[in-house]
Backbone as a ProteinNet text record, in pm:
[ID]
protein_1_A
[PRIMARY]
MLRAFVPTTLGERGFLGSFVVALEKRRTTTTTLLSCGVAAAGVWCLAKANMSSKNNTNDNAFTGEETATTQRGLKDLWAGAFDAWIDCPGFAGEKVAYMRPVAKNNLLEKDDDDDDDDASGKTGFPTWLKTRQIFALTACNPYGKEVEEWQNARANEKLKVKLRELADKREEDVQFWRSFGFSLADDWREDGFAVAFSESDATAEKDVVALAKQFEQGAIYRYRWIDEKRMERKTVGALMMDTEETVVVQICDKPEGLKNADST
[TERTIARY]
-6433.2	-6316.1	-6242.2	-6116	-6047.9	-5937.8	-5962.9	-5819.1	-5791.9	-5655.3	-5612	-5502	-5493.1	-5395.6	-5324.4	-5264	-5195.7	-5068.7	-4938.7	-4831.7	-4800.3	-4704.3	-4693.1	-4661	-4585.5	-4579.1	-4610.2	-4630.1	-4661.9	-4548.1	-4502.8	-4394	-4424.3	-4537.4	-4598.1	-4586.6	-4597.7	-4617.4	-4772.5	-4793.9	-4925	-5068.4	-5167.5	-5258.3	-5365.6	-5431.3	-5543.9	-5546.2	-5458.7	-5402.9	-5483.5	-5687.3	-5739	-5773.1	-5752.1	-5800.9	-5827.5	-5698.5	-5802.6	-5868.5	-5825.2	-5886.2	-5774.3	-5786.9	-5677.5	-5714	-5674.4	-5701.4	-5575.9	-5593.6	-5495.4	-5457.4	-5341.5	-5294	-5295.5	-5401.9	-5412.6	-5424.3	-5378	-5386.6	-5423.4	-5478.9	-5511.8	-5474.2	-5527.8	-5485.7	-5600.1	-5722.5	-5837.6	-5872.1	-5764.5	-5780.5	-5703.5	-5764.1	-5709.8	-5739.9	-5634.3	-5665	-5710.8	-5836.4	-5909.8	-5899.8	-5850.7	-5808.7	-5933.1	-5980.7	-6095.7	-6076.7	-6112	-6072.4	-6138.7	-5913.7	-5959.4	-5914.8	-5867.6	-5771.9	-5831.4	-5890.3	-5855.1	-5794.1	-5867.1	-5904.3	-5837.1	-5906.5	-5887.8	-5914.8	-6003.6	-6000.6	-5954.5	-5889.5	-5810.9	-5914.3	-5936.8	-6065.4	-5986.4	-6055.3	-6017.7	-6141	-6102.4	-6215	-6178.9	-6264.4	-6221	-6283.5	-6196.8	-6238.8	-6137.2	-6186.8	-6103.1	-5987.1	-5874.5	-5784.4	-5759.4	-5853.7	-5830.5	-5927.7	-6028.6	-6117.4	-6054.4	-5953	-5890.6	-5873.1	-5889.8	-5871.3	-5988.8	-6107.6	-6246.3	-6296.9	-6315.7	-6339.9	-6493.3	-6562.8	-6721.3	-6756.8	-6868.1	-6921	-6946.2	-6955.4	-6961	-6839.1	-6731.2	-6592.5	-6584.5	-6632.2	-6627.2	-6757	-6817.7	-6937.4	-6916.9	-7025.5	-7014.4	-7037	-7061.6	-7102.2	-6985.8	-6863.9	-6745.4	-6730.3	-6744.6	-6723	-6823.7	-6951.6	-7066.9	-7025.7	-6987.7	-6955.2	-6841.1	-6720.5	-6621.2	-6654.8	-6750.6	-6791.3	-6890.7	-6949	-7017.5	-6914.3	-6825	-6692.3	-6627.4	-6607.7	-6554.1	-6614.6	-6742.8	-6820.4	-6752.4	-6718.8	-6636.1	-6514.5	-6455.9	-6311.8	-6290.8	-6364.6	-6371.3	-6399.2	-6452.9	-6489	-6353.6	-6255.4	-6127.9	-6032.3	-6094.3	-6004.2	-5968.3	-5828.4	-5807.8	-5772.6	-5806.2	-5783.8	-5688.3	-5641.1	-5526	-5562.5	-5578.5	-5589	-5468.6	-5405.9	-5291.6	-5307.4	-5261.2	-5290.7	-5435.3	-5535.4	-5657.7	-5695.6	-5740.3	-5757.7	-5851.3	-5785.9	-5867.7	-5804	-5731.9	-5672.9	-5543.2	-5586.2	-5464.2	-5338.9	-5227.4	-5134.4	-5081.5	-5194.4	-5182.1	-5179.9	-5054.5	-5038.3	-5111.5	-5131.1	-5198.4	-5316.2	-5448.6	-5548.3	-5584.1	-5540.2	-5575.2	-5723.1	-5789.8	-5919.5	-5915.2	-5984.1	-6013.5	-6145.6	-6195.8	-6317.1	-6381	-6490.8	-6554	-6693.8	-6677.9	-6791.5	-6910.9	-7014.8	-7116.2	-7267.4	-7367.8	-7499.4	-7573.9	-7533.5	-7605.3	-7506.3	-7525.9	-7415.3	-7413.5	-7494.4	-7493.2	-7472.8	-7428.7	-7410.5	-7283.4	-7258.5	-7121.2	-7018.7	-6889.2	-6812.6	-6751.1	-6704.3	-6633	-6516.5	-6447.7	-6306	-6312.2	-6445.1	-6463.9	-6387.6	-6417.2	-6355.1	-6190.1	-6143.4	-5991.8	-5911.2	-6023.4	-5967.2	-5988.4	-6110.8	-6095.6	-6007.2	-5958.9	-5836.3	-5732	-5692.2	-5572.4	-5553.7	-5651.6	-5674.8	-5650.7	-5676.1	-5656.2	-5779.9	-5728	-5822	-5917.2	-6028.4	-6168.1	-6157.2	-6248.9	-6279.9	-6307.1	-6253.6	-6293.4	-6447.4	-6495.3	-6631.2	-6681.5	-6579.7	-6642.1	-6673.8	-6638.8	-6666.2	-6812.2	-6883	-7033.2	-7125.9	-7082.2	-7160	-7098.1	-7025.2	-6945.4	-7005.8	-6996.8	-6982.8	-6865	-6816.4	-6664.9	-6657	-6562.7	-6536.9	-6394.2	-6356.6	-6217.2	-6197.7	-6097.8	-6070.7	-5916.3	-5881.4	-5736.6	-5751.2	-5605.4	-5618.7	-5473.2	-5460.9	-5365	-5425.1	-5331.8	-5347.7	-5480.1	-5500.2	-5611.1	-5665.6	-5784.6	-5822.3	-5761	-5724.5	-5665.8	-5504.7	-5452.5	-5329.6	-5216.2	-5134.1	-5046.8	-4931.9	-4901.7	-4795.2	-4688.2	-4604.9	-4477.8	-4521.6	-4444.3	-4476.3	-4473.8	-4378.5	-4384.4	-4501.4	-4554.7	-4677	-4803.3	-4803.8	-4916.6	-4918.2	-4784	-4764.8	-4800	-4775.1	-4800.5	-4973.3	-4994.4	-5165	-5248.3	-5195.1	-5237.9	-5227.3	-5116.7	-5080.5	-5179.8	-5225.9	-5341.7	-5469.9	-5481.5	-5625.2	-5603.9	-5517.3	-5521.1	-5551.2	-5506.4	-5567.9	-5681.1	-5743.8	-5888.4	-5967.3	-5927.9	-5991.8	-6005	-5870.5	-5881.7	-5988.5	-5998.4	-6055.6	-6222.1	-6271.8	-6391.2	-6433.8	-6348.2	-6367.2	-6389.1	-6299.9	-6337.3	-6440.4	-6525	-6648.2	-6758.4	-6711.6	-6837.8	-6803.2	-6917.6	-6913.2	-6869.5	-6909.3	-6883.6	-6729.9	-6687.4	-6534.7	-6558.2	-6428.5	-6397	-6273.1	-6248.9	-6118.5	-6069.6	-5950.5	-5901.7	-5767.8	-5755.4	-5614.8	-5577.4	-5459.6	-5394	-5453.2	-5479.2	-5540.4	-5460.7	-5452.3	-5440.8	-5505.7	-5513.5	-5543.2	-5479.6	-5478	-5355.6	-5423.4	-5335	-5380.9	-5299.8	-5369.9	-5263.8	-5211.1	-5261.8	-5234.5	-5116.7	-5064.6	-4962.6	-4919.2	-4826.7	-4759.1	-4844.2	-4976.4	-5058.4	-5096.7	-5080.9	-5107.8	-5141.6	-5237.4	-5257.4	-5287.4	-5240	-5251.2	-5343	-5429.5	-5511.3	-5539.1	-5699	-5716.4	-5853.6	-5886.8	-6028.7	-6048.5	-6181	-6226.9	-6355.1	-6365.2	-6490.6	-6577.6	-6702.9	-6783.6	-6889	-6950.6	-7074.7	-7173.5	-7257.3	-7364.4	-7458	-7482.6	-7584.7	-7537.5	-7425.2	-7389.4	-7465.1	-7543.3	-7637.4	-7569.7	-7454.6	-7380	-7252.2	-7230.5	-7086.5	-7056	-7149.1	-7116.2	-7124.4	-7200	-7209.2	-7078.1	-7021	-6904.7	-6788	-6793.1	-6678.9	-6677.6	-6791.1	-6793.9	-6745	-6795	-6749.6	-6582.4	-6543.5	-6397.6	-6320.3	-6388.5	-6331.1	-6316.5	-6451.9	-6460.8	-6340.1	-6343.6	-6219	-6098.6	-6062.1	-5930.7	-5947	-6039.3	-6059.1	-6068.2	-6127.4	-6155.6	-6275.2	-6270.4	-6408.9	-6493.5	-6450.6	-6544.7	-6476.6	-6553.5	-6506.3	-6568.3	-6510.6	-6582.3	-6638.8	-6761.4	-6822.7	-6851.8	-6820.8	-6803.4	-6941.9	-6986.1	-7089	-7056.3	-7072.2	-7048.4	-7132.9	-7086.4	-7156.2	-7138.3	-7002	-6979	-6823.4	-6750.7	-6622	-6534.7	-6554.2	-6437.8	-6491.5	-6616.6	-6650.4	-6722	-6707.5	-6760.8	-6824.8	-6951.8	-6993.2	-6918	-6894.7	-6795.9	-6883.8	-6924.2	-7003.2	-6931	-6904.9	-6838.2	-6936.6	-6943.4	-7005.3	-6944.6	-6998.4	-6960.8	-6919.9	-6837.6	-6795.4	-6788.3	-6684	-6696	-6729.1	-6716.5	-6765.3	-6891	-7002.6	-7133.6	-7159.3	-7261.2	-7300.1	-7210.1	-7132.8	-7049.2	-7048.8	-7186.6	-7223.3	-7197	-7119.5	-7101.8	-7100.1	-7155.5	-7141.1	-7081.9	-6972.2	-6913.5	-6894.6	-6848.3	-6811.2	-6682.7	-6610.8	-6450.3	-6432.1	-6346.9	-6326.2	-6177	-6147.6	-6025.2	-5944.7	-5816.5	-5736.4	-5580	-5496.9	-5360	-5301.2	-5200.5	-5122.1	-5088.2	-5131.9	-5086.3	-4936.9	-4881.7	-4727	-4692.2	-4554.2	-4493.4	-4505.6	-4591.2	-4651.2	-4576.6	-4494.9	-4444.7	-4533.9	-4611.7	-4714.6	-4806.4	-4801.7	-4896.9	-4827.6	-4698.8	-4641.8	-4690	-4674.8	-4720.2	-4639.7	-4503.8	-4417.5	-4342.9
-1389.1	-1358.3	-1247.9	-1254.7	-1152.2	-1089.3	-968	-879.9	-817.6	-864.2	-802.9	-695.7	-568.9	-501.5	-471.9	-603.9	-622.4	-683.7	-584.2	-666.5	-802.3	-871.6	-1007.9	-1000.1	-919.7	-892.3	-774.4	-772.7	-666.7	-598.5	-483.6	-412.7	-343.4	-301.9	-221.5	-255.3	-199.2	-250	-264.7	-355.2	-383.4	-334.5	-360.9	-274.6	-217.1	-170.4	-107.4	-37.2	20.2	146.9	205	-5.1	60.4	126.9	125.2	230.6	272.7	346.5	373.6	477.4	509.8	619.3	671	774.1	846.4	809.6	683.6	606.1	616.5	636.8	627.1	492.8	455.6	291.3	312.3	260.9	253	115.1	81	-66.1	-78.3	-169.7	-206.1	-347.4	-408.4	-560.4	-613.9	-579.8	-623	-549.8	-491.7	-427.4	-484.7	-529.1	-570.6	-486.6	-458.9	-381.4	-479.3	-427	-534.4	-470.8	-546.2	-512.6	-546.7	-445.2	-440.4	-403.9	-481.2	-471.2	-371.7	-293	-181.7	-196	-123.7	-64.4	3.3	82.6	68.2	101.8	-69.5	-55	-102.6	-223.1	-238	-149.1	-162.2	-79.1	-103.5	-12	-55.4	7.7	-107.2	-71.3	-131	-45.4	-48.5	-119.1	-269.5	-339.4	-390.2	-392.4	-429.4	-580.3	-681	-809.3	-903.9	-1007.6	-1119	-1162.4	-1148.9	-1218.2	-1356.8	-1418.8	-1560.9	-1614.2	-1551.7	-1585.1	-1529.9	-1509.7	-1425.8	-1570	-1690.3	-1792.7	-1847	-1777.8	-1813.7	-1767.5	-1834.5	-1766	-1760.1	-1795.8	-1778.5	-1624.5	-1601.3	-1466.4	-1388.2	-1440.2	-1373.6	-1361.2	-1374.5	-1383.7	-1234.6	-1130.5	-1007.6	-955.7	-978.2	-969.6	-911.6	-870.3	-820.4	-678.4	-637	-509.1	-398.3	-442.6	-378.3	-323	-448.3	-428.3	-344.8	-350.1	-284	-119	-111.1	38.7	100.5	0.4	38.8	63.3	-36.8	-30.5	114	155	296	413.5	394.9	488.8	487.2	365.3	340.1	433.6	442.1	518.2	638.4	723	849	830	745.1	728.5	682.4	633	583.2	699.7	829.5	899	998.5	958	1026.3	929.2	827.2	751.2	802	802	827.5	702.5	709.2	575	631.6	506.8	530.3	416.2	434.4	308.8	329.2	205.9	207.2	146.6	207.4	155.7	111.4	187.8	156.9	195.2	104.7	121.2	254	343.8	461.4	591.7	589	700.7	745	812.3	834.1	904.2	847.6	941.3	943.2	862.2	864.8	742	728.1	603	557.3	665.7	639	763	722	811.9	829	943	971	1014.3	967.9	1027.6	1045	1168.8	1207.3	1213.4	1181.9	1197.4	1352.3	1373.2	1491.1	1498.1	1584.8	1593.5	1679.4	1626.5	1687.6	1627.2	1698.5	1631	1581.9	1647.8	1589.7	1525.8	1404.7	1328	1394.8	1456	1522	1662.9	1714.2	1861.3	1886.8	1997.1	2020	2068.9	2025.5	2042.6	2164.2	2253.6	2376.7	2368.8	2266.8	2241.2	2203.3	2192.4	2142	2195.5	2335.6	2437.4	2431.8	2421.9	2420.3	2291.1	2182.8	2061.9	2064.1	2135.6	2165.8	2230.1	2335.9	2425	2363.8	2263.3	2168.2	2103.7	2064.8	1951.5	1826.3	1775.2	1641.9	1548.6	1434.6	1344.3	1283.6	1286	1230.3	1091.8	1021.2	878.5	832	726.8	687	645.8	676.4	668.6	520	425.1	295.3	253.6	313.1	273.9	319.8	395.2	436.7	316	205.5	82	-28	-8.9	-104.6	-99.9	-238.2	-219.2	-264.8	-158.5	-144.4	-178.4	-264.1	-301.6	-294.7	-281.8	-264.8	-382.7	-453.5	-547.4	-574.6	-631.8	-648.7	-818.1	-831.1	-982.1	-934.7	-838.9	-795.4	-805.9	-855.4	-847.7	-906.1	-1048.2	-1112.7	-1098.2	-1070.8	-1026	-917.7	-830.6	-706.1	-744.4	-883.6	-892.9	-849.3	-768.6	-723.4	-821.2	-845.2	-943.2	-857.3	-959.5	-894	-851	-745	-715.5	-827.1	-891	-1019.8	-1117.6	-1126.4	-1203.2	-1142	-1010.3	-937.4	-966.5	-941.2	-950.8	-1064.7	-1174.6	-1314.7	-1323.5	-1277.4	-1287.3	-1234.6	-1119.5	-1051.8	-1105.1	-1185.7	-1243.8	-1379.9	-1430.1	-1531.1	-1463.3	-1355.3	-1291.5	-1273	-1230	-1202.9	-1314.1	-1436	-1567.2	-1599.9	-1577.5	-1594	-1497.9	-1381.2	-1271	-1339.5	-1377.5	-1450.1	-1561.2	-1661	-1752.8	-1707.4	-1607.9	-1574.8	-1474.8	-1428.7	-1374.9	-1493	-1598.7	-1710.9	-1781.3	-1763.6	-1806.9	-1727	-1608.6	-1506.1	-1496.5	-1499	-1458.9	-1322.9	-1243.6	-1102.3	-1053	-962.3	-927.5	-853.2	-905.6	-826.4	-778.9	-681.2	-623.5	-585.4	-589.8	-567.3	-485.6	-410.4	-324.4	-305	-286	-245.9	-117.5	-133.3	-14.2	-5.6	90.4	121.3	225.4	220.2	324.6	375.4	486.4	534.7	648.2	662.9	774.2	900.6	1012	1149.7	1169.9	1089.5	1120.7	1047.7	943.1	867.7	774.5	675.1	599.3	473.5	454.1	361.8	337.8	227.7	172.5	50.9	37.6	-120.4	-136.2	-233.4	-237.5	-357.4	-370.1	-455.1	-430.4	-454.9	-442.9	-375.6	-324.6	-280.9	-360.9	-386.7	-496.9	-451	-447.8	-430.6	-515.3	-520.4	-639	-552.9	-632.5	-588.6	-543.7	-423.4	-385.5	-490	-578.7	-681	-786.7	-801.1	-935.6	-915.7	-999.3	-1010.8	-1059.2	-1139.7	-1174.5	-1122	-1018.1	-966.4	-924.7	-822	-809.9	-931.7	-1013.6	-1145.4	-1223.4	-1240.9	-1303.8	-1231.9	-1079.2	-1039.3	-1038.2	-1018.5	-1047.2	-1158.5	-1270.9	-1412	-1400	-1345	-1374.4	-1287.6	-1179.5	-1102.9	-1180.1	-1257.2	-1358.5	-1450.4	-1504.1	-1599.2	-1572.5	-1426.2	-1379.6	-1298.4	-1323.3	-1298.6	-1146.3	-1083.1	-928.2	-885.1	-760.8	-692.3	-645.7	-596.3	-516.4	-508.3	-462.6	-408.9	-283.4	-237.1	-105.7	-119.9	-61.2	-66.7	85.8	102.5	237.3	248.2	361.7	410.9	543	548.3	668.9	770	886.8	1010.2	1102.8	1138.9	1215.9	1173	1253.6	1219.3	1238.2	1320.3	1346.9	1281.6	1226.6	1163.2	1035.9	969.2	855.3	843	766.9	740.5	631.3	605.9	497.8	448.6	317.1	265.2	141.4	144.8	53	-88.3	-180.6	-301	-426.6	-452.3	-550.7	-672.9	-751.3	-891.3	-960.2	-982.5	-1032.7	-960.4	-827.7	-717.3	-627.9	-656.7	-613.5	-459.8	-389.9	-284.5	-173	-195.6	-79.1	1.4	-8.4	59.3	219.9	289	419.1	482.8	581	622.1	748.7	768.8	891.8	914.7	1040.3	1067.5	1086.5	1031.8	1036.1	1129.2	1216.2	1302.1	1285.4	1276.3	1268.4	1398.2	1366.2	1483.7	1465.2	1566.2	1568.6	1465.8	1408.5	1314	1424.7	1382.4	1468.5	1477.6	1589.3	1624.9	1577.5	1512.4	1497.5	1357.2	1252.5	1136.7	1028.4	962.1	832.2	731.9	713	603.7	639.4	749.2	782.3	739.3	680.5	659.9	529	524.1	398	268.9	304.1	195.1	216.2
2588.3	2530.5	2606.8	2632.7	2730.4	2644	2649.6	2613.1	2724.4	2769.8	2908.7	2858.7	2929.5	2913.5	3033.7	3068.3	3219.8	3174.2	3245.7	3242.1	3276.3	3256.7	3316.5	3446.8	3502.3	3655.8	3701.3	3840.2	3896.6	4001.8	3968.6	4038.2	4167.7	4159	4284	4425.9	4524.3	4643.9	4665	4743.3	4779.7	4696.6	4688	4631.3	4712.1	4574.6	4568	4705.7	4710.5	4734.8	4618.3	4534.9	4447.4	4521.3	4575.3	4565.2	4695	4862.8	4840.2	4945.8	5069.1	5151.2	5210.5	5241.5	5342	5470.6	5499.1	5634.2	5724.5	5834.9	5956	5964.4	5967	6017.6	6161.9	6214.9	6366.3	6398.2	6499.3	6556.2	6694.4	6752.7	6896.6	6883.5	6985.2	7013.7	6934.9	6916.5	6858.9	6692.6	6658.2	6529.9	6427.6	6330.6	6193.3	6061	6005	5881.6	5769.8	5717.9	5623.3	5481.2	5400	5247.6	5172.4	5102	5027.1	4872.6	4782.4	4662.4	4626	4466.3	4408.3	4300.5	4292.9	4269	4229.8	4289.1	4286.6	4301.3	4269.9	4315	4419.2	4481.8	4570.2	4710.8	4832.9	4915.2	5030.3	5124.1	5244.8	5354.1	5442.2	5553.5	5689.2	5786	5911.7	5991.4	6049.4	6075.6	6217.7	6322.2	6463.7	6436.3	6454.7	6460.2	6523.9	6581.6	6653.4	6568.9	6626.6	6506.7	6490.9	6606.8	6606.4	6509.7	6449.6	6333.2	6176.6	6187.3	6071.8	5954.5	5998.4	5886.7	5848.2	5904	5872.5	5734.7	5648.1	5521.4	5490.1	5613.7	5597	5598.9	5531.3	5514.4	5624.2	5750.2	5867.5	5946.3	5862.2	5953.4	5996.5	5960.7	6007.8	6065.8	6203.3	6245.9	6397.3	6434.7	6589.6	6606.5	6719.3	6763.9	6712.8	6760.1	6738.8	6575.6	6515.1	6377.8	6301.3	6343.2	6283.9	6329.6	6425.7	6464.7	6357.3	6357.2	6274.3	6122.9	6072.3	5910.6	5905	5995.5	5990.7	5939.8	6033.8	6018.6	5881.4	5826.6	5696.3	5596.7	5598.5	5491.7	5467.3	5549.3	5550.6	5524.6	5563.9	5533.6	5385.5	5336.2	5187	5122.6	5154.9	5061.1	5035.2	5133.5	5083.2	4983	4944.5	4864.8	4724.6	4656.5	4549.7	4475.7	4338.4	4236.8	4140.9	4078.3	3963.5	3889.8	3772.5	3669.4	3575.1	3523.5	3461.3	3324.1	3227.6	3093.1	3051.7	3104.3	3071.4	2929.2	2840.5	2712	2679.5	2602.1	2543.4	2599.6	2716	2758.3	2675.6	2557	2490.8	2520.5	2517.7	2577.1	2717.1	2792.6	2933.5	2991.5	3053.8	3117.2	3227.1	3338.2	3447.5	3435	3468.9	3504.6	3643.8	3714.3	3835.3	3853.5	3961.1	4004.2	4154.9	4183.6	4319.9	4361	4484.8	4537.5	4539.9	4486.7	4482.2	4580.1	4663.9	4745.9	4712.2	4708.8	4648.1	4692.8	4710.2	4747	4650.3	4526.9	4395.2	4323.1	4289.9	4206.1	4068.6	4025.3	3880.4	3869.7	4003.7	3993.5	3942.9	3873.9	3828.1	3941.2	3924.4	4029.6	3982.1	4108	4094.9	4000.6	4016.9	3959	3828.2	3769.9	3606.1	3530.9	3531.7	3438.8	3442.7	3560.9	3571.4	3497.7	3524.8	3464.5	3307.5	3250.5	3089	3070	3129.3	3075.8	3063.6	3157.7	3155.5	3064.2	2975.9	2872.7	2904	3026.6	3062.8	3009	2959.7	2883.1	2964.4	2901.6	2979.1	2961.8	3045.6	3039.7	2879.4	2836.9	2709.5	2673.8	2586.5	2565.3	2553.3	2539.7	2536.5	2688.1	2770.5	2922.3	2962.4	2863.8	2885.3	2889.4	2820.9	2811.7	2872.7	2983.9	3045.1	3218.5	3276.2	3412	3446.5	3541.2	3577.9	3742.5	3775.9	3903.8	3950.7	4057.5	4084.3	4226.4	4211.6	4341.6	4337.8	4461	4496.9	4573.9	4565.3	4660.4	4759.7	4777.1	4871	5023.8	5105.9	5272.8	5293.4	5261.2	5303	5432	5480	5591	5677.6	5598.5	5665.7	5732	5726.8	5773.5	5679.1	5705.9	5617	5608.5	5473.7	5438.1	5371.8	5310.9	5258.8	5107.1	5052.5	4927.5	4820.6	4821.5	4719.2	4719.6	4861.4	4867.4	4803.7	4837.9	4759.2	4637.6	4553.7	4422.9	4366.5	4435.1	4404.2	4402.1	4500.4	4497.9	4394.2	4364.1	4249.3	4116.6	4106.1	3984.5	3969.3	4095.2	4106.3	4061.7	4095.6	4092.7	3943.8	3866.2	3720.9	3635.7	3691.6	3628.2	3652.9	3770.5	3801.6	3717.9	3683.7	3592.6	3459.5	3387.8	3264.5	3256.4	3373.4	3382.3	3371.9	3460	3464.5	3321.8	3238.4	3126.1	3012.7	3010.6	2915.1	2921.8	3030.7	3026.9	2966.6	2925.3	2857	2707.4	2635.7	2503.5	2467.1	2564.2	2520.3	2556.3	2509.7	2549.6	2680.8	2761.5	2895.2	2901.3	2960.9	2953.5	3104.7	3142.8	3263.6	3257	3343.3	3360.5	3499.5	3524.7	3674.6	3718.9	3855.6	3917.1	4054.9	4114	4260.2	4315.8	4475.8	4546.6	4639.1	4684.3	4769.9	4868.1	4975	5065.6	5050.5	5074.4	5067.3	5225.7	5320.4	5439.3	5476	5422.8	5450.9	5339.8	5365.5	5241.7	5210.1	5258.7	5221.7	5072.2	5042.8	4889.1	4879.1	4794.9	4746.7	4600.8	4537.4	4385	4353.1	4249.3	4215.6	4049.1	4040.7	3893.2	3886.2	3784.6	3732.3	3619	3616	3518.4	3444.5	3329.2	3256.2	3183	3213.7	3174.2	3066.2	2983.9	2896.5	2979.3	2934.2	3033.5	3043.4	2941.7	2955.1	3033.9	3104.1	3169.4	3288.2	3332.6	3428.8	3552.3	3558.5	3672.9	3698.9	3632.2	3647.7	3772.3	3855.8	3983.7	4064.5	4066.2	4168	4140	4014.3	4012.1	4063.4	4042	4107.6	4256.6	4303.4	4457.3	4513.8	4434.5	4474.6	4461.6	4359.6	4352.7	4465.3	4485.3	4616.4	4724.6	4755.7	4889.8	4860	4763.8	4732.4	4763.3	4756.5	4803.7	4922.6	4992.6	5144.7	5135.4	5057.3	5071.5	5142.4	5168.9	5249.2	5155.9	5051.7	4955.4	4802	4714.4	4602.7	4566.2	4457.5	4397.4	4276.6	4248.8	4124.9	4079.4	3948.5	3874	3780.7	3770.4	3671.6	3606.4	3466	3384.6	3417.8	3452.9	3451.1	3347.6	3300.2	3201.4	3164.3	3076.6	3018.1	3133.8	3246.9	3377.5	3494.5	3510.9	3627.6	3623.7	3755.6	3752	3900.5	3906.7	4027.9	4075	4201.6	4275.6	4385.6	4376.2	4492.1	4559.9	4710.8	4775.9	4770.5	4728.7	4743.2	4827.9	4931.5	5016.6	4989	5011.4	4986.3	5126.1	5193.9	5323.9	5433.8	5400.9	5502.2	5453.6	5507.4	5464.9	5526.2	5500.7	5524.4	5514	5435.7	5419.7	5284.3	5230.5	5103.7	5088.5	5010.8	5003.2	4843.4	4822.3	4670.3	4676.4	4634.8	4578.7	4440.9	4403.9	4267	4263.5	4142.6	4148	4009.7	4007.6	3901.4	3843.5	3721.1	3679.5	3713.7	3763	3821.3	3795.2	3795.9	3783.4	3896.1	3875.8	4002.9	4105.3	4227.2	4341.5	4339.7	4373.8	4389.5	4516.1	4498.5	4611.6	4654.8	4625.5	4686.4	4613.2	4668.9	4615.2	4580.9	4691.4	4677.5	4567.3	4493.4	4383.4	4234.5	4237.9	4132.6	4065.7	3939.9	3882.1	3868	3919.7	3952.5	4079.5
[MASK]
++++++++++++++++++++++++++++++++++++++++++++++++++++++++++++++++++++++++++++++++++++++++++++++++++++++++++++++++++++++++++++++++++++++++++++++++++++++++++++++++++++++++++++++++++++++++++++++++++++++++++++++++++++++++++++++++++++++++++++++++++++++++++++++++++++++++

């Protein structure tokens, strides 16, 4: 059964902007921008790949020495990703929940800014997420090829339908909501969805990765509850492997002066 907290249409520009990193928009003749599901999720990746193979939906579409070098660099780039969840059930009075990456050696170590967040009164993650497997993905910019805004919006509508179909196959409740990722360094942003499965769902991650591959995405995000203010966020490869990176994201205020951080 699915309970979707998603509007009928998506008005945002591209996605997941899930989610995602403060990436430079750099191009060479052999460089393609690889979109990785966020919002999110969705993740935006820089991958060196032969453009002639962009229509190859094979798992090995992004391979080779140059790509491997780029993938290693992506791990650091993803550490700068910001997330935003729109209308996630349980965030009382908050339409958008923003999350910033927290640099720390120990994932369970208390962050220096926690006291400031507590003083500001920002709502924490809803407790129902404690017992859920949470993922983020996008359908934007397949194989990193930038397309028109309306094309990304249409692709995400198709992804929403597939998420509903995925949920209908399950006896336990599945919920999803809009999400996006964005960069503090420029106007990059991609929109997509975050989706929550039961903790006991044995094939949730496998099915989400397969869906990301279907929409020609490089990776997805997986979240794990730490406490009311923080989640562990891990990059899981789809078409682009060897990209795993784990960071902590923490609830924060909306970054000021950034149009790409707006919910609409």
